[in-house]
Every structure is written in C-alpha cells, then in structure tokens.
N, C-alpha and C positions, 0 to 999 in steps of 0.2 A: 601862428598867418601873421602875415604885415598889413598893413595900411589897407593895401592896393586887395583885400579878399577878406568877402564878409559872408558870414555862414547865418539864416537862417533857419528859422523852424518855428508852425503855427501850427495851432488843433484848434477845434471848436465841434462845437453838435447843434445839429439840425432836427425839429421834430413836425414834422407835419401831422396835422391835430385831425384836418376829413379828408384824406387824399380816394377820394369816390369819383368813378368815372362812371361815364356813361359813352358806347359807340353802338352805331347802328350802319349796317352795312345793306343797301339795297331795301331797306327800311325795316332789316330785323336786327334786332337786338344782337351785342356779340358783346362774349363776358367780357367784363373789362377788369384788370388787375385793381386791390387795392393798398393803392402806396402809403397807407396813413403807418406811423410808427417814428423811430428813432436812428438817427446815424451817428457817427462821430468823424469826424473829417480831419483829415490832415496834412499837413507840407515839411518835406525839406529842401533845402537848398544852397547853393553855393554862386557869391556875385563876382569876377574880377574885372577890374578895371583897374588898366596901365596906368598910372600916373604920368599925366600932362599930356595925354592922347585926344579924350573924350568918349574913346572905344567904352563898351562895355561888352560879357558873355555872361549870364546869368543859365545857369543850371539846375534842375528842379523835377522834383516828382510828390505825386499828388496821390491818394486813393483817399477811402470814406467806406465805411466796415457800417454794417448791424441792418435795418430796413433798404437802403439803397448799397448796393457793393461796386467798386470803380478804381479805376489805378489809371494813372499815366503816368504824364513828363513833359515840362518845356525844357527847350534849347532856346534862345535867344541871345542875337548880336546885335545890337545899336550903336550908335554915336549921338550924343549929345551937345549941342553948340548955344 
C-alpha cells in the first residue's frame, strides 16, 4: 500500500457487571432480559486519501460476540480543509 492507503484493526472487551432491567406495561411487570456478561468487539477497515485533494473514503466492518452479538459496517466520504 502507498501513503494514500491506511489499514486499521481494533479490538476490545466489554463487561456489564449488573445488566438487570425492569419493565412495566399497563402497570404489569414485563420479563426483562439479563444483559450482564462479557463481549469481545472488533473492527477492521481501510481509508483512502487521494494525494493533495482533501477528500477521503473510509470503509470499515465491525462486530461483537459473546453476551452481545452484532455485525455492521461504515462507509464514509469526506473532505478535510
């Protein structure tokens, strides 16, 4: 890759110690999920910046696994001045 391209990888861990919730609907208790626990999170992406234009393009994918499962992505086009 040239200096116009930047690749990135990120990872982390999150833990919810007391993820209990309460809910009511019309005065009656609703069963709430227990969100306590751990999840691993990560992201991988690439950024392209054409030389001397000020424009950039970011493309990234992210997700988590464990107590909370998710997957997603980002696509950004911008101009820096």
